[in-house]
C-alpha positions as semicolon CSV with decimal commas, in nm:
position;residue;x (nm);y (nm);z (nm)
1;X;0,000;0,000;0,000
2;X;0,126;0,347;-0,085
3;X;0,235;0,568;0,203
4;X;-0,004;0,860;0,253
5;X;0,046;1,192;0,419
6;X;-0,201;1,295;0,691
7;X;-0,349;1,640;0,633
8;X;-0,518;1,831;0,916
9;X;-0,802;2,074;0,854
10;X;-0,763;2,421;1,002
11;X;-1,034;2,340;1,258
12;X;-0,861;2,022;1,377
13;X;-0,518;2,184;1,381
14;X;-0,654;2,483;1,577
15;X;-0,814;2,248;1,830
16;X;-0,493;2,052;1,875
17;X;-0,299;2,376;1,923
18;X;-0,540;2,478;2,201
19;X;-0,494;2,138;2,367
20;X;-0,115;2,172;2,337
21;X;-0,113;2,520;2,496
22;X;-0,363;2,447;2,772
23;X;-0,433;2,072;2,801
24;X;-0,629;2,103;3,124
25;X;-0,880;2,343;2,966
26;X;-1,107;2,063;2,852
27;X;-1,324;1,844;3,069
28;X;-1,220;1,529;3,246
29;X;-1,401;1,209;3,155
30;X;-1,505;0,899;3,346
31;X;-1,201;0,726;3,193
32;X;-0,884;0,732;3,406
33;X;-0,665;1,035;3,317
34;X;-0,851;1,099;2,990
35;X;-0,988;1,438;2,883
36;X;-1,235;1,525;2,609
37;X;-1,233;1,814;2,366
38;X;-1,562;1,828;2,176
39;X;-1,584;1,964;1,820
40;X;-1,949;1,941;1,716
41;X;-2,024;1,580;1,624
42;X;-1,666;1,474;1,703
43;X;-1,447;1,465;2,013
44;X;-1,077;1,426;2,071
45;X;-0,987;1,211;2,372
46;X;-0,638;1,256;2,512
47;X;-0,414;1,188;2,812
48;X;-0,164;1,427;2,966
49;X;0,175;1,302;3,086
50;X;0,478;1,492;3,215
51;X;0,630;1,534;2,869
52;X;0,356;1,466;2,615
53;X;-0,011;1,473;2,522
54;X;-0,131;1,139;2,391
55;X;-0,430;1,146;2,156
56;X;-0,621;0,833;2,247
57;X;-0,914;0,860;2,005
58;X;-1,100;1,075;1,757
59;X;-1,462;0,991;1,820
60;X;-1,788;1,044;1,629
61;X;-2,028;1,136;1,910
62;X;-2,322;0,989;1,718
63;X;-2,188;0,636;1,778
64;X;-2,279;0,405;2,062
65;X;-2,077;0,527;2,364
66;X;-2,017;0,165;2,470
67;X;-1,784;0,131;2,169
68;X;-1,573;0,417;2,301
69;X;-1,489;0,217;2,611
70;X;-1,329;-0,049;2,389
71;X;-1,126;0,215;2,204
72;X;-0,993;0,389;2,515
73;X;-0,942;0,091;2,747
């Protein structure tokens, strides 16, 4: 399979920049050490460590939330 470049939309890039500058700005979730940044029908789930922000999932909020547990666990 050919290697593809990942392109970010301005909206997604802006959101990730906000998370990078102030990761604790978005709400905590019921998942251990995971925060959620909502963007309309989609959310970014991420963890904060001492030296990095780990994006755990990009989630379509219209899906069954039980599936999210499988993705994040």
